FIKOLZA-1660 file (N, C-alpha, C; in steps of 0.1 Angstrom, whole numbers, plus 5000, padded with zeros to 4 digits):
% residues 181
   i   px   py   pz ch aa at
   1 1013 9782 8494  A  M  N
   1 1002 9784 8502  A  M CA
   1 0991 9771 8501  A  M  C
   2 0987 9768 8514  A  P  N
   2 0979 9757 8512  A  P CA
   2 0966 9758 8506  A  P  C
   3 0961 9751 8501  A  E  N
   3 0948 9751 8492  A  E CA
   3 0938 9749 8501  A  E  C
   4 0927 9760 8500  A  L  N
   4 0913 9758 8509  A  L CA
   4 0905 9753 8501  A  L  C
   5 0898 9741 8508  A  D  N
   5 0886 9734 8501  A  D CA
   5 0875 9732 8511  A  D  C
   6 0865 9726 8507  A  Y  N
   6 0853 9724 8515  A  Y CA
   6 0859 9719 8528  A  Y  C
   7 0865 9707 8527  A  Q  N
   7 0868 9698 8537  A  Q CA
   7 0876 9708 8547  A  Q  C
   8 0886 9715 8544  A  T  N
   8 0893 9722 8554  A  T CA
   8 0882 9734 8560  A  T  C
   9 0875 9740 8552  A  A  N
   9 0865 9751 8556  A  A CA
   9 0857 9742 8567  A  A  C
  10 0853 9733 8566  A  F  N
  10 0843 9723 8578  A  F CA
  10 0851 9722 8589  A  F  C
  11 0863 9717 8588  A  H  N
  11 0868 9715 8599  A  H CA
  11 0876 9728 8608  A  H  C
  12 0879 9736 8600  A  L  N
  12 0882 9749 8606  A  L CA
  12 0873 9760 8610  A  L  C
  13 0861 9759 8609  A  T  N
  13 0851 9768 8612  A  T CA
  13 0851 9771 8627  A  T  C
  14 0849 9784 8627  A  P  N
  14 0849 9787 8643  A  P CA
  14 0837 9783 8653  A  P  C
  15 0827 9778 8647  A  V  N
  15 0815 9773 8657  A  V CA
  15 0813 9757 8653  A  V  C
  16 0809 9748 8660  A  G  N
  16 0806 9735 8659  A  G CA
  16 0797 9733 8646  A  G  C
  17 0803 9722 8640  A  L  N
  17 0795 9717 8629  A  L CA
  17 0792 9705 8628  A  L  C
  18 0779 9701 8624  A  V  N
  18 0777 9686 8626  A  V CA
  18 0769 9680 8612  A  V  C
  19 0774 9673 8605  A  L  N
  19 0765 9667 8594  A  L CA
  19 0757 9653 8602  A  L  C
  20 0745 9653 8599  A  S  N
  20 0734 9640 8604  A  S CA
  20 0728 9633 8597  A  S  C
  21 0724 9620 8597  A  L  N
  21 0716 9615 8594  A  L CA
  21 0705 9606 8601  A  L  C
  22 0694 9610 8603  A  D  N
  22 0684 9604 8613  A  D CA
  22 0690 9605 8627  A  D  C
  23 0694 9617 8630  A  R  N
  23 0697 9622 8644  A  R CA
  23 0711 9614 8648  A  R  C
  24 0716 9609 8639  A  I  N
  24 0731 9603 8643  A  I CA
  24 0742 9610 8637  A  I  C
  25 0753 9614 8643  A  I  N
  25 0763 9623 8638  A  I CA
  25 0772 9616 8627  A  I  C
  26 0769 9621 8617  A  E  N
  26 0777 9613 8606  A  E CA
  26 0793 9619 8604  A  E  C
  27 0795 9633 8607  A  D  N
  27 0807 9640 8608  A  D CA
  27 0806 9651 8616  A  D  C
  28 0817 9656 8622  A  C  N
  28 0817 9669 8631  A  C CA
  28 0830 9672 8630  A  C  C
  29 0833 9686 8634  A  N  N
  29 0845 9694 8634  A  N CA
  29 0851 9694 8648  A  N  C
  30 0864 9698 8648  A  E  N
  30 0870 9697 8658  A  E CA
  30 0865 9710 8670  A  E  C
  31 0855 9719 8664  A  Q  N
  31 0850 9728 8677  A  Q CA
  31 0840 9722 8685  A  Q  C
  32 0835 9712 8679  A  I  N
  32 0823 9704 8685  A  I CA
  32 0829 9694 8696  A  I  C
  33 0840 9691 8692  A  C  N
  33 0848 9681 8702  A  C CA
  33 0854 9689 8712  A  C  C
  34 0858 9702 8708  A  A  N
  34 0864 9710 8720  A  A CA
  34 0850 9716 8729  A  A  C
  35 0840 9717 8723  A  M  N
  35 0829 9722 8732  A  M CA
  35 0821 9711 8740  A  M  C
  36 0822 9699 8736  A  F  N
  36 0815 9690 8745  A  F CA
  36 0823 9679 8750  A  F  C
  37 0838 9682 8748  A  G  N
  37 0845 9672 8755  A  G CA
  37 0848 9657 8753  A  G  C
  38 0847 9656 8739  A  F  N
  38 0846 9640 8731  A  F CA
  38 0859 9644 8721  A  F  C
  39 0864 9631 8723  A  E  N
  39 0872 9628 8707  A  E CA
  39 0862 9626 8696  A  E  C
  40 0868 9631 8686  A  R  N
  40 0859 9629 8673  A  R CA
  40 0854 9614 8669  A  R  C
  41 0862 9608 8671  A  D  N
  41 0858 9592 8669  A  D CA
  41 0849 9588 8679  A  D  C
  42 0847 9593 8691  A  A  N
  42 0838 9591 8701  A  A CA
  42 0824 9595 8697  A  A  C
  43 0824 9604 8687  A  L  N
  43 0808 9611 8685  A  L CA
  43 0805 9608 8671  A  L  C
  44 0814 9603 8662  A  I  N
  44 0811 9599 8650  A  I CA
  44 0803 9584 8651  A  I  C
  45 0791 9583 8646  A  G  N
  45 0781 9573 8646  A  G CA
  45 0773 9572 8657  A  G  C
  46 0773 9582 8667  A  K  N
  46 0764 9583 8678  A  K CA
  46 0753 9590 8676  A  K  C
  47 0744 9586 8683  A  S  N
  47 0732 9596 8682  A  S CA
  47 0735 9609 8692  A  S  C
  48 0726 9622 8687  A  F  N
  48 0728 9633 8689  A  F CA
  48 0725 9631 8708  A  F  C
  49 0717 9623 8711  A  Q  N
  49 0714 9622 8724  A  Q CA
  49 0725 9621 8734  A  Q  C
  50 0736 9617 8731  A  V  N
  50 0747 9620 8739  A  V CA
  50 0753 9634 8745  A  V  C
  51 0748 9644 8737  A  L  N
  51 0749 9658 8740  A  L CA
  51 0736 9667 8748  A  L  C
  52 0729 9657 8751  A  Y  N
  52 0716 9664 8760  A  Y CA
  52 0716 9660 8773  A  Y  C
  53 0708 9666 8782  A  P  N
  53 0709 9665 8795  A  P CA
  53 0702 9652 8799  A  P  C
  54 0693 9649 8789  A  S  N
  54 0685 9637 8792  A  S CA
  54 0680 9631 8783  A  S  C
  55 0676 9618 8779  A  P  N
  55 0668 9612 8769  A  P CA
  55 0655 9616 8767  A  P  C
  56 0649 9621 8776  A  D  N
  56 0635 9627 8776  A  D CA
  56 0636 9641 8766  A  D  C
  57 0646 9649 8769  A  E  N
  57 0648 9662 8764  A  E CA
  57 0652 9660 8750  A  E  C
  58 0660 9648 8747  A  F  N
  58 0664 9647 8734  A  F CA
  58 0650 9641 8725  A  F  C
  59 0641 9634 8730  A  A  N
  59 0631 9632 8725  A  A CA
  59 0621 9643 8720  A  A  C
  60 0618 9652 8732  A  R  N
  60 0609 9664 8733  A  R CA
  60 0617 9674 8725  A  R  C
  61 0627 9675 8722  A  I  N
  61 0632 9687 8714  A  I CA
  61 0632 9683 8697  A  I  C
  62 0635 9669 8698  A  G  N
  62 0634 9661 8683  A  G CA
  62 0621 9664 8678  A  G  C
  63 0609 9664 8685  A  E  N
  63 0598 9665 8682  A  E CA
  63 0592 9680 8678  A  E  C
  64 0600 9688 8688  A  R  N
  64 0596 9702 8684  A  R CA
  64 0606 9708 8669  A  R  C
  65 0617 9700 8669  A  I  N
  65 0624 9703 8656  A  I CA
  65 0617 9697 8642  A  I  C
  66 0610 9687 8646  A  A  N
  66 0603 9681 8634  A  A CA
  66 0593 9688 8630  A  A  C
  67 0586 9695 8637  A  A  N
  67 0575 9701 8633  A  A CA
  67 0575 9714 8630  A  A  C
  68 0586 9721 8632  A  H  N
  68 0591 9734 8627  A  H CA
  68 0597 9731 8614  A  H  C
  69 0607 9723 8615  A  I  N
  69 0615 9721 8602  A  I CA
  69 0604 9718 8590  A  I  C
  70 0595 9710 8593  A  S  N
  70 0584 9707 8582  A  S CA
  70 0578 9715 8577  A  S  C
  71 0578 9729 8582  A  T  N
  71 0572 9742 8576  A  T CA
  71 0582 9751 8572  A  T  C
  72 0591 9754 8581  A  Q  N
  72 0602 9764 8578  A  Q CA
  72 0615 9758 8569  A  Q  C
  73 0617 9745 8573  A  G  N
  73 0630 9744 8565  A  G CA
  73 0644 9744 8575  A  G  C
  74 0641 9752 8586  A  T  N
  74 0656 9755 8594  A  T CA
  74 0649 9754 8609  A  T  C
  75 0658 9753 8616  A  Y  N
  75 0653 9755 8631  A  Y CA
  75 0665 9760 8638  A  Y  C
  76 0663 9770 8651  A  S  N
  76 0672 9775 8658  A  S CA
  76 0665 9777 8673  A  S  C
  77 0672 9775 8679  A  D  N
  77 0671 9778 8694  A  D CA
  77 0685 9779 8705  A  D  C
  78 0681 9783 8717  A  D  N
  78 0692 9783 8728  A  D CA
  78 0686 9773 8737  A  D  C
  79 0694 9765 8740  A  R  N
  79 0691 9753 8748  A  R CA
  79 0702 9750 8760  A  R  C
  80 0697 9742 8768  A  I  N
  80 0710 9739 8777  A  I CA
  80 0715 9724 8773  A  I  C
  81 0728 9723 8771  A  M  N
  81 0730 9710 8766  A  M CA
  81 0741 9704 8776  A  M  C
  82 0748 9693 8774  A  K  N
  82 0756 9686 8784  A  K CA
  82 0771 9682 8779  A  K  C
  83 0781 9686 8785  A  R  N
  83 0795 9683 8782  A  R CA
  83 0798 9667 8786  A  R  C
  84 0806 9661 8783  A  R  N
  84 0810 9648 8786  A  R CA
  84 0810 9646 8798  A  R  C
  85 0816 9655 8807  A  G  N
  85 0817 9653 8822  A  G CA
  85 0805 9656 8828  A  G  C
  86 0794 9658 8824  A  G  N
  86 0781 9662 8828  A  G CA
  86 0779 9677 8832  A  G  C
  87 0788 9686 8829  A  E  N
  87 0786 9700 8829  A  E CA
  87 0776 9704 8819  A  E  C
  88 0763 9712 8824  A  L  N
  88 0754 9717 8815  A  L CA
  88 0757 9731 8811  A  L  C
  89 0755 9735 8800  A  F  N
  89 0759 9746 8795  A  F CA
  89 0751 9752 8786  A  F  C
  90 0746 9766 8783  A  W  N
  90 0737 9772 8772  A  W CA
  90 0747 9773 8757  A  W  C
  91 0736 9767 8749  A  C  N
  91 0740 9765 8735  A  C CA
  91 0728 9770 8723  A  C  C
  92 0737 9777 8714  A  H  N
  92 0727 9780 8704  A  H CA
  92 0728 9773 8693  A  H  C
  93 0718 9766 8691  A  V  N
  93 0716 9754 8681  A  V CA
  93 0710 9757 8667  A  V  C
  94 0717 9757 8657  A  T  N
  94 0708 9762 8643  A  T CA
  94 0709 9750 8635  A  T  C
  95 0698 9744 8626  A  G  N
  95 0699 9734 8617  A  G CA
  95 0692 9738 8603  A  G  C
  96 0696 9731 8592  A  R  N
  96 0691 9730 8580  A  R CA
  96 0690 9719 8578  A  R  C
  97 0676 9713 8569  A  V  N
  97 0678 9702 8565  A  V CA
  97 0675 9700 8550  A  V  C
  98 0679 9688 8544  A  L  N
  98 0679 9688 8530  A  L CA
  98 0665 9684 8526  A  L  C
  99 0655 9676 8532  A  D  N
  99 0641 9675 8527  A  D CA
  99 0630 9680 8540  A  D  C
 100 0623 9687 8539  A  R  N
 100 0613 9691 8548  A  R CA
 100 0604 9681 8554  A  R  C
 101 0599 9672 8542  A  A  N
 101 0593 9663 8544  A  A CA
 101 0599 9651 8554  A  A  C
 102 0613 9651 8555  A  A  N
 102 0619 9641 8565  A  A CA
 102 0627 9647 8573  A  A  C
 103 0624 9657 8584  A  P  N
 103 0631 9667 8592  A  P CA
 103 0643 9662 8597  A  P  C
 104 0645 9647 8601  A  H  N
 104 0655 9644 8609  A  H CA
 104 0667 9635 8598  A  H  C
 105 0663 9632 8586  A  A  N
 105 0667 9622 8577  A  A CA
 105 0684 9628 8573  A  A  C
 106 0683 9641 8571  A  A  N
 106 0698 9645 8568  A  A CA
 106 0699 9660 8568  A  A  C
 107 0706 9665 8578  A  G  N
 107 0710 9680 8582  A  G CA
 107 0722 9686 8584  A  G  C
 108 0724 9697 8585  A  V  N
 108 0736 9702 8587  A  V CA
 108 0734 9713 8601  A  V  C
 109 0742 9710 8609  A  W  N
 109 0737 9719 8624  A  W CA
 109 0750 9727 8629  A  W  C
 110 0747 9736 8634  A  T  N
 110 0759 9746 8641  A  T CA
 110 0754 9747 8657  A  T  C
 111 0765 9747 8663  A  F  N
 111 0766 9746 8679  A  F CA
 111 0771 9759 8681  A  F  C
 112 0767 9769 8691  A  E  N
 112 0775 9777 8695  A  E CA
 112 0775 9780 8710  A  E  C
 113 0786 9779 8717  A  D  N
 113 0787 9778 8731  A  D CA
 113 0785 9792 8738  A  D  C
 114 0773 9791 8744  A  L  N
 114 0770 9805 8750  A  L CA
 114 0777 9806 8766  A  L  C
 115 0785 9799 8770  A  S  N
 115 0788 9801 8784  A  S CA
 115 0795 9807 8791  A  S  C
 116 0802 9814 8781  A  A  N
 116 0812 9829 8783  A  A CA
 116 0803 9839 8790  A  A  C
 117 0787 9841 8783  A  T  N
 117 0780 9851 8786  A  T CA
 117 0766 9848 8793  A  T  C
 118 0763 9833 8793  A  R  N
 118 0748 9828 8799  A  R CA
 118 0756 9815 8806  A  R  C
 119 0755 9815 8821  A  R  N
 119 0757 9806 8830  A  R CA
 119 0746 9796 8834  A  R  C
 120 0748 9785 8837  A  V  N
 120 0737 9776 8841  A  V CA
 120 0742 9776 8857  A  V  C
 121 0734 9783 8869  A  A  N
 121 0739 9786 8878  A  A CA
 121 0731 9779 8889  A  A  C
 122 0724 9773 8884  A  I  N
 122 0713 9760 8893  A  I CA
 122 0712 9747 8883  A  I  C
 123 0710 9737 8890  A  E  N
 123 0707 9726 8886  A  E CA
 123 0693 9724 8882  A  E  C
 124 0686 9731 8872  A  P  N
 124 0675 9730 8867  A  P CA
 124 0666 9718 8862  A  P  C
 125 0655 9716 8867  A  T  N
 125 0648 9704 8862  A  T CA
 125 0646 9701 8844  A  T  C
 126 0644 9691 8838  A  R  N
 126 0642 9692 8825  A  R CA
 126 0632 9702 8820  A  R  C
 127 0621 9702 8827  A  R  N
 127 0610 9710 8822  A  R CA
 127 0613 9725 8825  A  R  C
 128 0621 9727 8836  A  E  N
 128 0626 9742 8840  A  E CA
 128 0635 9745 8828  A  E  C
 129 0645 9737 8822  A  R  N
 129 0652 9743 8812  A  R CA
 129 0645 9744 8800  A  R  C
 130 0634 9737 8797  A  E  N
 130 0626 9740 8786  A  E CA
 130 0619 9755 8789  A  E  C
 131 0614 9756 8799  A  I  N
 131 0608 9770 8802  A  I CA
 131 0617 9781 8800  A  I  C
 132 0628 9779 8806  A  A  N
 132 0641 9788 8805  A  A CA
 132 0644 9792 8792  A  A  C
 133 0645 9780 8784  A  A  N
 133 0653 9783 8772  A  A CA
 133 0642 9792 8763  A  A  C
 134 0626 9790 8766  A  Q  N
 134 0617 9798 8761  A  Q CA
 134 0615 9812 8765  A  Q  C
 135 0619 9813 8780  A  L  N
 135 0617 9829 8783  A  L CA
 135 0629 9838 8778  A  L  C
 136 0640 9832 8776  A  V  N
 136 0652 9840 8770  A  V CA
 136 0649 9844 8756  A  V  C
 137 0637 9838 8749  A  T  N
 137 0635 9843 8738  A  T CA
 137 0621 9854 8738  A  T  C
 138 0618 9858 8748  A  G  N
 138 0609 9867 8751  A  G CA
 138 0597 9864 8752  A  G  C
 139 0591 9849 8750  A  K  N
 139 0579 9846 8751  A  K CA
 139 0571 9845 8760  A  K  C
 140 0559 9852 8762  A  I  N
 140 0549 9851 8773  A  I CA
 140 0544 9835 8776  A  I  C
 141 0538 9834 8788  A  S  N
 141 0533 9824 8793  A  S CA
 141 0524 9812 8782  A  S  C
 142 0516 9821 8775  A  K  N
 142 0507 9816 8765  A  K CA
 142 0514 9811 8753  A  K  C
 143 0523 9818 8751  A  Q  N
 143 0534 9814 8735  A  Q CA
 143 0542 9802 8741  A  Q  C
 144 0547 9802 8753  A  I  N
 144 0555 9789 8756  A  I CA
 144 0547 9778 8759  A  I  C
 145 0534 9779 8765  A  G  N
 145 0527 9768 8765  A  G CA
 145 0522 9763 8753  A  G  C
 146 0520 9772 8742  A  R  N
 146 0516 9765 8728  A  R CA
 146 0530 9756 8723  A  R  C
 147 0540 9762 8724  A  V  N
 147 0555 9754 8721  A  V CA
 147 0558 9742 8729  A  V  C
 148 0555 9741 8738  A  L  N
 148 0556 9730 8748  A  L CA
 148 0544 9721 8752  A  L  C
 149 0531 9725 8747  A  D  N
 149 0524 9719 8748  A  D CA
 149 0516 9716 8762  A  D  C
 150 0516 9728 8769  A  I  N
 150 0513 9725 8784  A  I CA
 150 0504 9739 8785  A  I  C
 151 0498 9739 8795  A  S  N
 151 0488 9752 8800  A  S CA
 151 0498 9764 8803  A  S  C
 152 0494 9778 8801  A  P  N
 152 0499 9790 8806  A  P CA
 152 0501 9788 8819  A  P  C
 153 0493 9782 8828  A  R  N
 153 0493 9783 8842  A  R CA
 153 0506 9775 8847  A  R  C
 154 0507 9762 8840  A  T  N
 154 0518 9752 8843  A  T CA
 154 0529 9761 8840  A  T  C
 155 0533 9770 8829  A  V  N
 155 0543 9777 8828  A  V CA
 155 0546 9789 8839  A  V  C
 156 0533 9793 8843  A  D  N
 156 0536 9801 8853  A  D CA
 156 0542 9794 8866  A  D  C
 157 0537 9783 8871  A  I  N
 157 0540 9778 8880  A  I CA
 157 0557 9774 8880  A  I  C
 158 0562 9769 8869  A  Y  N
 158 0576 9766 8866  A  Y CA
 158 0584 9779 8866  A  Y  C
 159 0578 9790 8860  A  R  N
 159 0586 9804 8862  A  R CA
 159 0587 9806 8876  A  R  C
 160 0577 9803 8885  A  A  N
 160 0578 9808 8900  A  A CA
 160 0589 9800 8904  A  A  C
 161 0588 9788 8902  A  R  N
 161 0600 9777 8906  A  R CA
 161 0613 9784 8905  A  R  C
 162 0615 9788 8893  A  L  N
 162 0628 9793 8886  A  L CA
 162 0630 9806 8895  A  L  C
 163 0623 9814 8898  A  M  N
 163 0625 9829 8901  A  M CA
 163 0628 9823 8917  A  M  C
 164 0623 9812 8924  A  R  N
 164 0627 9810 8940  A  R CA
 164 0640 9805 8935  A  R  C
 165 0645 9795 8926  A  K  N
 165 0657 9788 8924  A  K CA
 165 0669 9799 8924  A  K  C
 166 0668 9808 8916  A  Y  N
 166 0675 9820 8911  A  Y CA
 166 0673 9831 8920  A  Y  C
 167 0666 9830 8933  A  D  N
 167 0665 9840 8942  A  D CA
 167 0662 9854 8936  A  D  C
 168 0650 9855 8926  A  T  N
 168 0646 9867 8920  A  T CA
 168 0633 9871 8924  A  T  C
 169 0630 9886 8923  A  G  N
 169 0618 9890 8929  A  G CA
 169 0609 9890 8919  A  G  C
 170 0613 9891 8906  A  N  N
 170 0603 9897 8893  A  N CA
 170 0610 9887 8881  A  N  C
 171 0602 9887 8873  A  G  N
 171 0605 9882 8857  A  G CA
 171 0616 9889 8851  A  G  C
 172 0618 9901 8854  A  T  N
 172 0631 9908 8847  A  T CA
 172 0642 9904 8853  A  T  C
 173 0644 9904 8866  A  E  N
 173 0654 9896 8872  A  E CA
 173 0657 9884 8872  A  E  C
 174 0648 9877 8868  A  L  N
 174 0651 9862 8863  A  L CA
 174 0655 9862 8850  A  L  C
 175 0649 9872 8841  A  L  N
 175 0659 9870 8827  A  L CA
 175 0670 9874 8827  A  L  C
 176 0673 9884 8836  A  Q  N
 176 0690 9889 8839  A  Q CA
 176 0697 9877 8843  A  Q  C
 177 0692 9871 8851  A  R  N
 177 0701 9859 8856  A  R CA
 177 0703 9848 8846  A  R  C
 178 0692 9847 8840  A  L  N
 178 0692 9834 8828  A  L CA
 178 0702 9839 8819  A  L  C
 179 0701 9852 8816  A  L  N
 179 0710 9857 8804  A  L CA
 179 0725 9860 8808  A  L  C
 180 0726 9859 8821  A  G  N
 180 0740 9860 8826  A  G CA
 180 0743 9875 8826  A  G  C
 181 0732 9886 8829  A  T  N
 181 0736 9900 8827  A  T CA
 181 0735 9906 8841  A  T  C
% end
């Protein structure tokens, strides 16, 4: 019987795993490669930015992660990510860092592909993706505004745009579409 060790467990885990230093992928398992459509060698030594829909989202989410981790030690959210071919998909991301005072210095991150249950049906803008990611957590406009550092009225404007794009009549229908139910 083959021996089970930490290296084997890392590579066989059924969720995507990444070890990072300063937001650079130091190691990753095959699940990450399958999820994002990259060869392992193409990800090692690269910035997480290659997995984001835009450089701006990479920067904004990085700021949000740093602020949260410095107080909590962990971070978790559902967000839209990008596969190698450009396809956008919903992903649940969770991370833990070694030092709260240096939130991007060294961490362990998990990625779960949510595309089987939640589809990206339209091509949302960067801000619409941010708003949608907060809406699916059940936050109201005031809470979303605080998280994204924008006014609740701006949140309402983007929510209305999403409702038009998804052709929904109310917030409940929009949530159902965002969640793929």
